[in-house]
N, C-alpha and C positions, 0 to 999 in steps of 0.2 A: 511530265517532261522536262530536265535539263535546262536550260535556256542557252548555258553556255557548252554543252556536250550534244543536246537535243537527243539526249539518247534517252530510253524511258524506264524509272526502276524496276528491276530484274529480282529483288528479294530484301525483305524487310531483318535486319537483325538485331538484337540486344546487346547492348557494349556496356562495357568494363574498364575503364581506364586503367591502365597500369605506370607502375612507375617510370615515366618518363622524360624527358624535357621538350618532348612536342610536344607540342599544346593542340588541346582537339579544337582547330577551327572550322569553319564552312570550306574554308577553299584548300581544306590537307587534302591534300594528290598521294597518302600513300596507299599502295599496295595490299593484297590480300594474301596470307597463307595457309590455310588450312588445315589443321589437322592431319587427315589425310597424308595430305604431302609431305608430313615429314621429316620422312625418311629420303626425298627428291629432292631436286633445287627445282622445283615446279611453286612459283609467285603469280600472282594472276594482278592484272593492270584493271582493278576495281577498283572505284572510288566511293567514299562515304556520302551522302548530303543526310546532314544532321538536322534532327526533327526535337521539336520543343514541344510537338502534341503530335499525337498520331494524325498523320494526311499532313503539318503545319511544319514545313521547313523554318531553321530558324535562320536570320538574316547574315546577308555575307558579311565578313568585318566580329562576327559575333563568335565567342569561346563555348561551345558547347560542353554541359553539363557530363561531370564525372564518369555520372553513368546514363543510360537514355538508349534513342533508338533510335536509327541511322536508315536510311534506304539505301539501297546500292545500283552503283552505274557500274556496266559493262562496259570498259570503250572497246573493245576489241570483237567489232560485229562476223569477222571471217567463220563461217560454218562450224569448218573444223574445230575450231578453238571454244566456237559453244559446245560442238559436240563434246568435248573433252571436260569442260567445265561442267558441264550438266549432269554429270555423274557424281559433283560434288554437291550438288547444289540438293539439299535435299532439307526439312524443318528439323532439325534439334543438332544438326554438322556445326562443329565451332574450328577458331578457328582466330587468325589478329589480325587488328592491321599497323603492316611492316610499314618500316624504312630503311631500306635496305635489308641490314643483320638486326635492326633494334624491334624490337615489339612495342606498341604504340597501346595498344587497349583489345583486350581480349573481348570475343563474337558468340553469339549462340545467333542462328538464321531462327525466326519466329515465324516467316509466310514468305510465300513463293506469291510472284508478282506479273503483271500481261502476258509476255509470252512462256516466261516458266513453268508460271502456273498452269499453265493452257496445254503444255509439254506433259506434264504428270497427271 
Protein backbone atom coordinates (compact mmCIF):
# COMPACT_ATOMS: atom_id res chain seq x y z
CA UNK A 1 0.00 0.00 0.00
CA UNK A 2 1.26 3.48 -0.82
CA UNK A 3 1.55 5.61 2.31
CA UNK A 4 0.77 8.82 0.41
CA UNK A 5 -2.35 7.56 -1.34
CA UNK A 6 -3.53 4.65 0.85
CA UNK A 7 -4.13 2.74 -2.41
CA UNK A 8 -3.04 -0.85 -3.09
CA UNK A 9 -1.08 -1.46 -6.31
CA UNK A 10 -3.31 -2.77 -9.11
CA UNK A 11 -0.76 -4.03 -11.62
CA UNK A 12 2.96 -4.29 -12.34
CA UNK A 13 4.65 -3.06 -15.50
CA UNK A 14 8.01 -3.38 -17.15
CA UNK A 15 8.96 0.09 -18.42
CA UNK A 16 11.61 1.69 -20.60
CA UNK A 17 12.32 5.42 -20.44
CA UNK A 18 12.01 7.32 -23.71
CA UNK A 19 13.98 10.36 -24.84
CA UNK A 20 12.27 12.82 -22.49
CA UNK A 21 13.58 15.56 -20.19
CA UNK A 22 11.38 14.20 -17.37
CA UNK A 23 13.33 12.21 -14.77
CA UNK A 24 11.85 8.95 -13.49
CA UNK A 25 11.65 9.89 -9.82
CA UNK A 26 9.62 8.00 -7.21
CA UNK A 27 7.52 11.17 -6.84
CA UNK A 28 6.62 11.20 -10.57
CA UNK A 29 2.90 11.91 -10.95
CA UNK A 30 2.47 11.07 -14.61
CA UNK A 31 -0.73 9.83 -16.18
CA UNK A 32 -1.14 6.69 -18.29
CA UNK A 33 -2.15 6.47 -21.94
CA UNK A 34 -2.83 2.91 -23.15
CA UNK A 35 -2.08 1.99 -26.76
CA UNK A 36 -5.74 0.86 -26.99
CA UNK A 37 -6.66 4.53 -26.45
CA UNK A 38 -4.48 5.86 -29.29
CA UNK A 39 -7.51 7.12 -31.23
CA UNK A 40 -9.27 8.82 -28.31
CA UNK A 41 -8.50 11.36 -25.59
CA UNK A 42 -8.57 8.95 -22.63
CA UNK A 43 -5.74 9.47 -20.17
CA UNK A 44 -5.84 7.63 -16.85
CA UNK A 45 -4.78 8.92 -13.43
CA UNK A 46 -2.51 6.00 -12.54
CA UNK A 47 0.80 6.66 -10.79
CA UNK A 48 3.92 4.49 -10.94
CA UNK A 49 5.79 3.35 -7.85
CA UNK A 50 9.21 2.34 -9.18
CA UNK A 51 10.94 -0.76 -7.89
CA UNK A 52 14.62 -1.62 -7.53
CA UNK A 53 13.71 -5.31 -7.23
CA UNK A 54 10.36 -7.09 -7.42
CA UNK A 55 8.31 -6.05 -4.37
CA UNK A 56 10.96 -3.55 -3.26
CA UNK A 57 10.18 0.12 -4.01
CA UNK A 58 12.99 2.63 -4.42
CA UNK A 59 13.15 5.43 -1.87
CA UNK A 60 11.62 8.88 -2.37
CA UNK A 61 14.07 11.28 -3.99
CA UNK A 62 15.91 8.52 -5.86
CA UNK A 63 15.88 8.37 -9.66
CA UNK A 64 14.63 5.08 -11.11
CA UNK A 65 16.69 3.10 -13.60
CA UNK A 66 15.94 3.81 -17.28
CA UNK A 67 14.61 0.23 -17.60
CA UNK A 68 12.85 -1.60 -14.79
CA UNK A 69 9.58 -2.43 -13.08
CA UNK A 70 6.95 -0.41 -11.27
CA UNK A 71 3.71 -1.19 -9.51
CA UNK A 72 0.84 1.03 -10.57
CA UNK A 73 -1.57 2.88 -8.27
CA UNK A 74 -5.06 3.65 -9.60
CA UNK A 75 -6.12 6.78 -7.75
CA UNK A 76 -9.75 7.04 -8.84
CA UNK A 77 -11.78 4.41 -6.97
CA UNK A 78 -15.12 5.28 -8.62
CA UNK A 79 -16.74 1.95 -9.67
CA UNK A 80 -17.66 3.21 -13.18
CA UNK A 81 -14.12 4.50 -13.76
CA UNK A 82 -12.65 1.21 -12.54
CA UNK A 83 -15.02 -0.84 -14.74
CA UNK A 84 -14.02 1.14 -17.86
CA UNK A 85 -10.33 0.90 -16.97
CA UNK A 86 -10.57 -2.83 -16.22
CA UNK A 87 -11.24 -3.52 -19.93
CA UNK A 88 -7.69 -2.29 -20.63
CA UNK A 89 -5.90 -4.14 -17.83
CA UNK A 90 -4.55 -7.31 -19.41
CA UNK A 91 -1.14 -8.91 -19.21
CA UNK A 92 0.73 -7.81 -22.31
CA UNK A 93 -1.22 -4.54 -22.70
CA UNK A 94 1.06 -1.61 -23.54
CA UNK A 95 1.03 2.12 -23.07
CA UNK A 96 2.98 5.13 -21.86
CA UNK A 97 3.64 7.22 -18.78
CA UNK A 98 2.68 10.68 -20.05
CA UNK A 99 2.87 14.27 -18.90
CA UNK A 100 0.37 16.19 -21.02
CA UNK A 101 1.12 15.10 -24.60
CA UNK A 102 4.74 14.14 -23.78
CA UNK A 103 5.51 10.42 -23.65
CA UNK A 104 7.94 9.75 -20.79
CA UNK A 105 8.27 5.95 -20.78
CA UNK A 106 6.81 2.97 -22.62
CA UNK A 107 5.40 0.11 -20.51
CA UNK A 108 3.93 -3.37 -20.74
CA UNK A 109 1.69 -4.92 -18.08
CA UNK A 110 3.40 -8.02 -16.67
CA UNK A 111 1.19 -8.85 -13.69
CA UNK A 112 -2.23 -8.01 -12.28
CA UNK A 113 -2.30 -7.44 -8.52
CA UNK A 114 -4.87 -7.20 -5.72
CA UNK A 115 -8.47 -6.56 -6.80
CA UNK A 116 -7.50 -6.57 -10.48
CA UNK A 117 -6.05 -10.08 -10.23
CA UNK A 118 -9.21 -11.26 -8.42
CA UNK A 119 -11.46 -9.64 -11.08
CA UNK A 120 -9.93 -11.69 -13.93
